[in-house]
C-alpha positions as CSV (number, residue, x, y, z in Angstrom):
1,M,-5.3,13.0,-2.6
2,Y,-4.1,11.1,-5.7
3,A,-2.6,7.4,-5.5
4,C,-1.5,5.9,-8.7
5,G,-3.6,2.6,-8.7
6,P,-2.8,-0.9,-10.5
7,T,-1.9,-1.7,-13.6
8,V,-4.8,-4.7,-13.9
9,Y,-3.0,-7.3,-15.8
10,N,-1.9,-9.5,-13.1
11,Y,-2.2,-10.2,-9.4
12,A,-0.8,-7.5,-6.9
13,H,1.8,-8.7,-4.7
14,I,2.5,-7.9,-1.2
15,G,4.8,-4.9,-2.3
16,N,2.3,-3.6,-4.2
17,L,0.4,-3.7,-1.7
18,R,2.9,-1.7,0.8
19,A,2.3,1.3,-1.2
20,Y,-1.7,1.4,-0.5
21,I,-1.2,0.5,3.1
22,F,0.9,3.6,3.5
23,E,-1.3,5.9,1.6
24,D,-4.7,4.1,3.8
25,L,-2.6,4.9,6.9
26,L,-2.1,8.5,5.7
27,K,-5.8,8.8,4.6
28,R,-6.6,7.5,8.0
29,T,-4.1,10.0,10.0
30,L,-6.2,12.9,7.7
31,L,-9.3,11.8,9.3
32,Y,-8.1,11.4,12.5
33,N,-6.9,14.8,12.6
34,N,-10.4,15.4,11.1
35,Y,-9.5,16.6,7.9
36,K,-12.1,15.3,4.5
37,V,-10.2,13.4,2.2
38,N,-11.3,13.6,-1.3
39,H,-9.7,10.7,-2.6
40,I,-8.9,9.5,-6.4
41,M,-7.0,6.4,-7.6
42,N,-6.7,5.0,-11.0
43,I,-7.2,1.9,-12.6
44,T,-4.2,1.3,-15.3
45,D,-6.3,-0.8,-17.9
46,V,-4.6,0.0,-21.0
47,G,-1.4,1.8,-22.1
48,H,1.1,1.1,-20.0
49,L,3.7,-1.1,-21.4
50,T,6.2,-3.7,-20.2
51,D,9.1,-1.4,-20.2
52,D,9.1,1.6,-17.4
53,G,10.0,3.5,-21.1
54,D,8.3,3.3,-24.3
55,E,8.7,-0.2,-25.9
56,G,7.3,-3.7,-25.8
57,E,3.8,-4.5,-25.8
58,D,0.6,-3.3,-23.5
59,K,0.6,-4.9,-20.5
60,V,-3.0,-5.7,-20.1
61,A,-2.9,-6.5,-24.1
62,K,-0.4,-8.9,-23.7
63,S,-2.0,-11.0,-20.5
64,A,-5.1,-11.1,-22.6
65,E,-3.1,-12.6,-25.5
66,L,-1.3,-15.4,-23.3
67,M,-4.4,-16.5,-21.8
68,G,-6.8,-16.0,-24.6
69,K,-9.1,-13.6,-23.0
70,T,-10.4,-10.1,-24.4
71,A,-8.4,-7.2,-22.6
72,K,-11.4,-5.9,-20.8
73,E,-11.6,-9.7,-19.7
74,I,-8.4,-9.1,-18.0
75,A,-8.8,-5.9,-16.5
76,K,-11.9,-6.5,-14.9
77,F,-11.0,-9.7,-13.5
78,Y,-7.7,-8.1,-12.0
79,T,-9.6,-5.1,-10.8
80,A,-11.7,-7.0,-8.9
81,A,-8.8,-9.5,-7.6
82,F,-7.3,-5.5,-6.3
83,Q,-10.3,-4.7,-5.1
84,K,-11.0,-7.6,-2.8
85,D,-6.9,-7.5,-1.8
86,L,-7.7,-4.0,-0.5
87,K,-10.7,-5.2,1.6
88,N,-8.7,-8.4,2.7
89,L,-6.1,-5.5,4.2
90,N,-9.2,-3.3,5.8
91,I,-7.8,-0.7,3.1
92,L,-10.1,2.1,2.7
93,P,-11.4,2.5,-0.7
94,P,-11.1,5.3,-2.9
95,N,-13.5,8.1,-3.5
96,K,-13.3,6.8,-7.0
97,F,-11.7,4.5,-8.8
98,P,-11.5,5.9,-12.3
99,K,-10.4,3.7,-15.7
100,A,-8.1,4.9,-18.0
101,T,-10.5,3.8,-20.6
102,D,-13.1,5.7,-19.3
103,N,-11.3,9.1,-20.0
104,I,-9.4,8.7,-23.4
105,K,-11.0,12.0,-24.0
106,E,-9.7,13.9,-21.3
107,Q,-6.3,12.3,-22.2
108,I,-6.6,13.5,-25.9
109,A,-7.4,17.0,-24.8
110,L,-4.7,17.0,-22.4
111,I,-2.3,16.0,-25.5
112,K,-3.9,18.2,-28.1
113,K,-3.0,21.3,-25.2
114,L,0.5,20.1,-25.0
115,E,0.7,20.5,-28.9
116,T,-0.7,23.6,-29.0
117,K,1.8,25.1,-27.1
118,G,4.7,23.5,-29.0
119,F,5.6,21.1,-26.1
120,T,5.1,18.0,-28.6
121,Y,6.8,16.8,-31.5
122,K,5.8,13.1,-34.5
123,T,7.6,10.6,-35.1
124,S,7.0,7.0,-37.0
125,D,5.4,5.1,-33.7
126,G,3.6,8.2,-31.8
127,V,3.4,11.6,-30.3
128,Y,6.5,12.8,-27.8
129,F,6.9,15.3,-25.3
130,D,9.9,17.3,-25.4
131,T,11.7,17.8,-22.3
132,S,14.1,20.1,-23.7
133,K,11.3,22.5,-24.0
134,L,10.9,22.3,-19.9
135,K,13.4,24.1,-17.8
136,D,13.2,22.2,-14.6
137,Y,12.4,18.9,-16.0
138,G,13.2,16.2,-13.6
139,K,13.1,18.3,-10.5
140,L,11.4,16.1,-8.0
141,A,14.1,13.3,-8.6
142,Q,16.3,16.2,-7.8
143,L,14.7,16.5,-4.5
144,A,14.6,12.9,-4.2
145,K,18.4,13.1,-4.8
146,Q,17.4,10.4,-7.3
147,E,19.3,9.6,-10.5
148,L,16.8,10.5,-13.4
149,K,16.1,7.3,-15.3
150,A,13.0,8.4,-17.7
151,G,13.4,7.1,-21.2
152,A,17.1,5.8,-19.9
153,R,16.3,2.4,-20.9
154,V,14.9,3.3,-24.3
155,E,16.9,3.4,-27.3
156,M,16.8,7.3,-28.9
157,G,14.6,6.0,-32.4
158,Q,13.4,9.2,-34.1
159,K,13.1,10.9,-31.0
160,K,15.3,14.3,-29.6
161,N,16.3,13.8,-26.3
162,I,16.7,10.5,-23.8
163,T,14.1,11.8,-21.8
164,D,11.4,12.4,-24.1
165,F,8.8,10.2,-23.8
166,A,5.4,8.9,-25.8
167,L,2.2,10.8,-25.0
168,W,0.0,8.5,-27.7
169,K,1.4,5.8,-29.1
170,F,0.2,4.7,-32.7
171,S,-1.5,1.1,-33.7
172,P,1.1,-1.2,-35.6
173,K,-0.5,-1.4,-39.1
174,D,0.0,-4.9,-39.3
175,K,-1.9,-6.1,-36.4
176,K,-5.0,-5.1,-35.0
177,R,-5.2,-4.0,-31.1
178,Q,-7.9,-5.1,-29.0
179,M,-8.0,-1.5,-27.6
180,E,-7.4,1.8,-29.8
181,W,-8.9,5.1,-30.0
182,K,-9.2,7.5,-33.1
183,S,-7.3,10.7,-32.4
184,P,-5.9,13.9,-34.1
185,W,-2.6,12.4,-34.9
186,G,-3.9,8.7,-35.7
187,L,-5.3,5.0,-34.5
188,G,-4.0,4.8,-31.5
189,F,-3.8,4.4,-27.4
190,P,-2.2,6.5,-24.8
191,G,1.3,6.4,-23.2
192,W,1.0,5.5,-19.8
193,H,2.1,9.0,-18.1
194,I,-0.6,11.0,-19.7
195,E,-3.6,9.0,-18.0
196,C,-2.7,9.7,-14.3
197,S,-1.9,13.7,-15.1
198,A,-5.7,13.4,-17.1
199,M,-7.5,11.6,-14.3
200,S,-5.7,13.7,-10.9
201,V,-6.7,17.2,-12.8
202,K,-10.2,16.2,-13.5
203,Y,-11.2,15.1,-10.7
204,L,-9.1,17.7,-8.3
205,G,-8.5,20.0,-9.8
206,Q,-4.6,22.1,-10.2
207,P,-2.9,22.0,-7.8
208,F,-4.3,19.1,-5.6
209,D,-2.8,18.7,-2.5
210,I,-1.3,15.1,-2.0
211,H,-0.2,12.9,-4.9
212,C,1.4,9.4,-3.7
213,G,3.0,6.7,-5.2
214,G,5.7,3.9,-4.8
215,I,9.7,5.6,-4.5
216,D,10.1,3.9,-8.3
217,H,7.4,6.4,-9.9
218,I,9.6,9.1,-8.7
219,S,12.5,8.8,-11.5
220,V,9.9,7.9,-14.7
221,H,6.1,8.2,-14.0
222,H,5.9,10.8,-11.6
223,T,9.1,12.9,-13.2
224,N,6.6,12.7,-16.4
225,E,3.6,13.4,-14.8
226,I,5.0,17.0,-13.1
227,A,6.2,17.7,-16.8
228,Q,3.2,17.4,-19.0
229,S,0.7,18.6,-16.6
230,E,2.6,21.3,-15.6
231,A,3.8,22.2,-19.3
232,A,-0.2,22.4,-19.9
233,S,-1.2,24.8,-17.4
234,G,1.4,26.2,-16.0
235,K,0.8,25.3,-12.4
236,P,2.0,22.8,-10.0
237,L,0.2,19.6,-10.6
238,A,0.1,18.9,-6.3
239,N,1.5,20.5,-3.4
240,F,2.6,17.9,-1.5
241,W,4.8,14.0,-2.8
242,L,4.8,10.9,-1.0
243,H,6.7,7.9,-1.3
244,G,6.1,4.1,0.2
245,E,9.8,2.4,-0.3
246,F,10.1,-1.4,-1.5
247,V,9.8,-4.8,0.1
248,L,12.6,-6.6,-0.5
249,M,13.3,-10.5,-1.6
250,G,16.6,-11.0,-0.4
251,E,18.7,-7.7,-1.9
252,D,15.8,-7.6,-4.9
253,K,12.7,-5.3,-4.6
254,M,9.9,-7.8,-4.5
255,A,8.8,-7.3,-8.7
256,K,6.5,-9.4,-11.2
257,S,8.6,-8.7,-14.1
258,A,11.6,-10.4,-11.6
259,G,9.2,-13.2,-10.6
260,N,10.3,-13.1,-6.9
261,F,6.9,-11.8,-5.5
262,I,3.9,-13.1,-3.3
263,T,0.5,-12.6,-3.1
264,L,-2.0,-12.2,-0.5
265,N,-3.6,-15.3,-1.4
266,T,0.3,-16.7,-1.0
267,L,0.0,-15.8,2.3
268,K,-3.1,-17.7,3.4
269,E,-2.1,-20.5,2.3
270,H,1.0,-20.4,4.6
271,R,-2.2,-19.8,7.3
272,I,-1.0,-15.6,7.7
273,S,-3.5,-13.4,7.8
274,P,-4.0,-10.5,5.7
275,L,-3.9,-8.4,8.7
276,A,-1.1,-9.7,10.1
277,Y,1.3,-8.1,7.3
278,R,-0.4,-5.0,7.3
279,Y,0.1,-5.3,11.1
280,L,4.4,-6.2,10.0
281,L,4.1,-2.6,8.0
282,L,3.0,-0.5,11.0
283,Q,6.3,-1.5,12.6
284,T,8.6,-0.2,9.6
285,H,8.2,3.5,9.0
286,Y,7.2,3.7,5.3
287,R,10.2,5.2,4.2
288,K,12.0,2.4,5.0
289,Q,12.9,-0.5,3.2
290,L,11.9,-3.8,4.6
291,S,13.2,-7.0,3.8
292,F,11.1,-10.0,3.8
293,S,10.9,-13.0,5.5
294,W,8.6,-16.1,6.9
295,D,10.1,-15.6,10.6
296,A,9.4,-12.0,10.4
297,L,5.5,-12.3,9.1
298,Q,4.8,-15.4,11.6
299,A,6.0,-13.2,14.4
300,A,3.9,-11.0,13.2
301,Q,0.8,-13.1,12.7
302,N,1.2,-14.1,16.7
303,G,2.2,-10.2,18.0
304,L,-1.1,-10.1,16.3
305,N,-3.0,-12.9,17.9
306,H,-1.6,-11.8,21.3
307,L,-3.2,-8.6,20.7
308,Y,-6.6,-9.8,20.2
309,N,-6.3,-11.3,23.4
310,I,-5.4,-9.1,25.3
311,V,-8.6,-6.7,23.6
312,K,-10.6,-9.7,24.4
313,S,-9.8,-10.1,27.7
314,W,-10.5,-6.6,28.6
315,D,-14.7,-4.9,29.7
316,K,-16.2,-3.1,27.6
317,A,-15.2,0.4,26.6
318,G,-14.7,2.9,29.1
319,V,-12.9,6.4,29.9
320,G,-10.2,7.2,27.7
321,C,-6.5,7.3,28.5
322,A,-6.1,10.7,27.5
323,E,-2.3,10.9,27.5
324,Y,-1.6,8.4,25.2
325,E,-4.3,9.6,23.1
326,Q,-2.3,12.7,23.0
327,K,1.2,10.9,22.5
328,F,-0.3,8.9,19.5
329,L,-1.2,12.1,17.7
330,D,1.8,13.1,18.1
331,A,3.7,10.4,16.7
332,I,1.3,9.7,13.5
333,N,1.7,13.6,12.5
334,N,5.1,13.2,12.4
335,D,5.6,12.2,9.1
336,L,3.8,9.3,10.1
337,D,5.7,7.6,12.7
338,L,3.4,4.0,12.9
339,P,6.6,2.7,14.5
340,G,6.4,4.6,17.3
341,A,2.6,4.7,17.3
342,M,3.2,1.0,18.1
343,A,5.0,1.3,20.6
344,I,2.9,4.1,22.5
345,M,0.2,1.2,22.6
346,W,2.1,-1.5,23.7
347,D,3.5,1.1,26.3
348,L,-0.2,1.5,27.4
349,I,-1.0,-2.1,27.5
350,K,1.3,-3.0,30.0
351,N,0.7,0.1,32.2
352,P,-1.3,-1.3,35.1
353,M,-2.1,2.2,36.3
354,Y,-5.4,2.2,33.7
355,P,-8.1,-0.7,33.7
356,G,-8.7,-3.0,30.5
357,S,-12.1,-1.0,29.8
358,S,-10.3,2.3,29.6
359,K,-7.1,0.8,27.4
360,R,-10.0,-0.7,25.0
361,R,-11.4,2.6,24.6
362,T,-7.8,4.2,23.5
363,L,-7.1,1.4,21.2
364,L,-10.5,1.7,20.3
365,K,-9.5,5.1,19.0
366,F,-5.9,4.0,18.0
367,D,-7.2,1.4,15.7
368,K,-9.1,3.8,13.8
369,V,-5.7,4.8,12.3
370,L,-4.1,1.4,12.9
371,G,-7.1,-0.2,11.2
372,L,-6.6,-3.8,12.6
373,G,-10.1,-4.5,12.8
374,L,-10.0,-4.4,16.9
375,S,-13.8,-3.3,17.3
376,K,-14.8,-6.6,15.6
377,I,-13.1,-8.1,18.9
378,K,-15.5,-9.2,21.9
379,R,-15.1,-9.5,25.3
380,G,-14.9,-13.2,25.8
381,K,-12.5,-16.3,26.9
382,I,-9.4,-15.6,24.9
383,S,-8.0,-18.5,22.2
384,V,-4.7,-19.6,23.7
385,P,-2.4,-22.0,21.3
386,A,-2.1,-25.9,21.0
387,E,1.9,-24.7,22.3
388,I,1.0,-22.6,25.2
389,Q,-1.7,-25.1,26.5
390,T,0.8,-28.3,26.5
391,L,2.8,-26.2,28.9
392,I,-0.1,-25.4,30.7
393,A,-0.9,-29.1,30.8
394,E,2.6,-30.2,31.6
395,R,2.9,-27.4,34.6
396,D,-0.6,-29.1,36.6
397,G,1.6,-32.5,36.2
398,A,4.5,-31.3,38.1
399,R,2.3,-29.5,40.3
400,F,0.5,-33.0,41.0
401,S,3.6,-33.9,41.4
402,K,4.7,-31.6,43.3
403,N,7.8,-30.4,41.4
404,W,7.6,-26.9,42.5
405,H,11.3,-26.2,40.9
406,K,9.7,-27.8,37.2
407,S,6.6,-25.5,37.9
408,D,8.0,-22.5,38.3
409,E,10.0,-23.1,35.4
410,L,7.0,-23.7,33.2
411,R,5.4,-20.6,34.5
412,K,7.8,-18.3,32.9
413,K,8.0,-20.5,29.9
414,I,4.0,-19.6,29.7
415,E,5.0,-16.1,30.7
416,A,7.3,-15.2,28.1
417,A,5.1,-16.1,25.5
418,G,2.7,-13.1,26.4
419,Y,0.8,-15.3,29.3
420,T,-0.3,-15.8,32.8
421,V,-1.2,-18.6,34.4
422,E,-3.7,-17.8,38.3
423,D,-3.9,-20.9,40.4
424,T,-7.8,-21.4,41.5
425,P,-9.7,-23.5,43.1
426,E,-11.7,-24.5,40.1
427,G,-8.4,-25.2,38.1
428,T,-5.5,-23.5,36.3
429,K,-7.1,-20.2,34.4
430,I,-4.4,-18.4,31.7
431,T,-5.1,-14.8,30.6
432,S,-3.0,-12.7,28.6
433,I,-0.2,-11.4,30.6
434,S,-1.7,-7.5,29.5
435,S,-5.1,-8.0,30.4
436,S,-5.2,-5.8,33.7
């Protein structure tokens, strides 16, 4: 399984991170089905230009220049920040994190192979892939019913076809680059697309099973990966392609280029746990767009807290609930229907026929896919939000005054918030409404 990793010139935003959570859910589902998964995720630390085509400056080099750092320092810093984000989101790490700069030799070898087969030509600024030589160029975009955008925003210049793309870019003669390498065609650096083709095949062979990424990769990056990889070998690059949808800010996708992005640190500043964001994403299918709102995120945080309180109130794991485990398996195996799987989980929680110990055992099994950290929740006193504690105090006061009508109204409010109260000789006892 190959997943397109980050271009490490800035922090990943939560729209970027949605793709990695989707890929983590896919990987966890495969592991849940007893597959062994060899997961490769690249780190693009050179070559990704500021335009999705072939124009502009290298994103890492540009960030380094703006910040007065070396490109290597920038890439190292943002790679570490990205890996910390993955850990905070409870995303299982890939087997390998190959860097583009560590695989220049393989990229040059792939371009030489394409040159030998007649798929390349040289211009004054680089070596390009001739898309007219490949009969089925753009087939992935056609299958996805997307407009083919490869090269569409790039001026023709010396290119033969609008969809042709750079395999190797020459360094400017009037300005030395921080990252450049000797090649048979001249001093320069690799095009963005060639990196993934070289690294995926190096570590997984060709064809490999699954290639993942964001839906915006289809019409440019993945289209060009397929073209150069299949032209070089005559074999498919991957057997299955899976793509995650955008997170929207208003009507636009969240993007660093547009400046409308939110990072995990922003969530933390709002006292939102990264796992609450994961919980939010579990409620929307990976192939559907998600409109971001702080209200929805706060509701997800409340829902996650409620789930933790429920698990905390149960006895240690006993015998599981086989009926629900089969329903859960059927849901996740149906194109990763995590919203359906979440509904099954809550249906089990509310089912009074099963003891808490059985529910705990089954939820811990579910969490191997959900990744919400339920195994770390130990039995103990549940955490009651301040607003619920206020309602309990008001109800105690109403009972003391024998205002039974108000007492009943307050009980209903507490239950609507997910808690139940029990009047005992020792005082008011509060538990989760689903803790039985």
